[in-house]
N, C-alpha and C positions, 0 to 999 in steps of 0.2 A: 559531108563525106559521101562518097558514092556507096552503093549497096555492096559492091564487091570489096571495097575497103573495109566496111564494117564486118564482112565474113572473114577476111584475112585477119584483121585485128582480133576479132572473136576467137578464131581457131588458135592463133598464137597465145592470147591470154588465157584461154581455156586449158590448153595444153600445159602451159607453165603452171597455172594454178592446180591442175590435177597432179603435176608431178611434186609440187610443194606439199600438198596436203596428203596425198596417199600413196606417193611413190609410183603410181601407174596411172595411165590414161583411163578416161571413162569411156572412150570410144570417140570416133571422130564426130558424130552428130551431136552427142552430149557435150563434147568439148566446145563446139562451135556455139551451140545454144547457150551454155554456160558463159562463155566468153562475151557474146553479145549482151546478154542479160546482165552480166557482170560489169560491162562497160557503162550501162545505164545506172546500175546500182552504185558503182564507184563514182560516177560523175555526180550522182545525188549526195553521196557521202562527202565527197571532196568539196561540193558546193556548200553544205551545211557547215563545214569547218573553214570556210572562206577561200578556198583555192579553187582555181578553174578546173572544170572537169575535162571530158574528152573534147579535144578542139582540132582535130585532124589526125593524120596518120604519122605519129612521131613517138619518141620514147616516153614523154610525159603521159600521152594517151594510153599507151601500152601499160605503164605503171598504174594508172587509174583503173584500167580494165582488169589488170591481174589482182589488185587489192579487192575490187569488187567481186571478182570471180572467186577468190579465196574465201571471202565472207560467206558468199552463197554456197560454196561447196561445203564449208564447215557446217552450215545450218542444214544443208541437205543430208549430210551423213549423221547429224545429231537426230533429225526427224526420223530417218530410215532405221537407225539403231533402236530408237524408242518404240517404233511400231513392231519390231520383231519380237518384243517381250511380250 
């Protein structure tokens, strides 16, 4: 995939994951970063369970990226809340 396709997929996946987890976006920069890293994490998770990961700009790749982004966002909020105590 091209760099711009990764950014577009990351933005969309990060935005969807932010809306699913905490009902608001984290900001465009964090959404993109979360989505791109989530695509890698989701691809790794899907590969462990025997399914193909991100393989282009399609709905399956978006699903993989959203799942990875949701996992990362839940972990991010868990660590952030724990540090506040």
